[in-house]
N, C-alpha and C positions, 0 to 999 in steps of 0.2 A: 504494499500499499504506500509505503514511503516513496518508492520508485515512481509510483503513479503520480503521487502529490508534486514530487519533485519535477517530473517531466511536464506536468500541467503548468507548474510555475514558470518552467523555462519556456514553454510554448507562449504563454502570456507575455513574457518579457520580449520574446523574439518577434511577436506579432503574427505568428502562424497559427493554423487551427489544428485540432486533433483529426485524426482520420476517422472514417466511418466505422460504426461498430463492428462490422464484418472483418475490418482489418485490425481490431483491437490487439488481437493475440500477436500479430506480427509487430505491431507498434510497441508493445511492452515486452516482448520476448516470448517464446515458446515454440513448440514444434508446430509445424503444418504439413499437410499432405501425408505422402508415404512414411515420412519420418515419425509423424504423430500416430499414424495407424499401427506402426511397428511398436511404438512406445506403449500404446493401448493395450495391445496383443500380450505384450510382456507383463503389463501391470494387472491384467486380468488374471494373472497366476496367483494373486494375493486377494485377501478379503476386501471388499469394497469399503471405502472409508478410511483405510490405514494409510500411513505414509507412503507406502509403496504402490497404492491405488487410490489416490484421492478422488473425491467425488468431482466430476467435471459439471460446473455451473457457469452462469454468466453473471459476473460482477458480484458485489455485495448483495444486491437484491435477490441474486439467484441462490447465494448461500443461504440467506434467511428464509426464502421461499421454500427451498428443499428441507430445511430443519423444521419448519413449521408443519410439514407434511408428515413428519415422523410421528409414530404412535408407539408408546411403550407397552408392555405386556398387559397393563390394566386398560388399554385403549386410550389412554389420555395423552396429550402432547407433552414431551419433555420441555423443561427450561434449558436454555442454552446461553453460552457466553464465549465470546472470541477471547481466546489466550493469546494469540499474535500469529507470526509468520514464522516458519521454520526454513525458509530459503527455497531454493529451486528444487522442484519435485521431478518425477519420472517424465513428465510432459515438458520440460524444459522452462516452466514458468513457476512463479512464487505460490507456495502452498500454505494455507491458513488452518490453524488448528483450533476447533471449538470444543469445549466441555459440555456435553449433553447429559442431563441429569433427569433421571426418572424417579428421583427419590427412593421409595421403598419398593417400587416396582421393578421388574426386570428390565433392562439389564443393569439397573442402578446409574452409576456415573461412569461414563466412557469419554475418550477423546475420539473426535471425528475430523479427518482431514479433508479440505475442500481445495479445489483449484478453480479459481474464478475467471480465468482468461479463455473460456470456450463459449463464445456467443452463439454458436449454432447447436449447442447440446443441452438437452434437458434430460436429467437422469431420473428414471421411474423406478428403479429397484431399491429397496430400503437396505440400509446398513444392517449387517447380521444382528438378529435378535430383536429388531425392530419390525414393525410394518409401517406401510406408507398410504396415505390417501392419494387418490389419483384426481 
């Protein structure tokens, strides 16, 4: 996120505009095309939502939208809080970690990793031990 803010500030100073959202991943870093496809194939060998296979979403709004759709074992929505960024992930862009908390319900409190630089992807699979509203 710091990189995004810094880039936005620099663009403001230089008087240029940011690219269209379709080009956001290229603008901020990250893999595209065949390189992204190979990275996804490799990441799919790991559980969805961990640091080796972060959930691909579109910007912070996509992170929050995905997390709001998760349901704990009792059918209720978990609370969540962003812990920060962990650096570049398997798709070549910055990954954020959220603490997702179901309280007394399973799975309890877990870390969920999300990569917000995928404007063309909407994940419909739940993180293990959760369900997801569609």
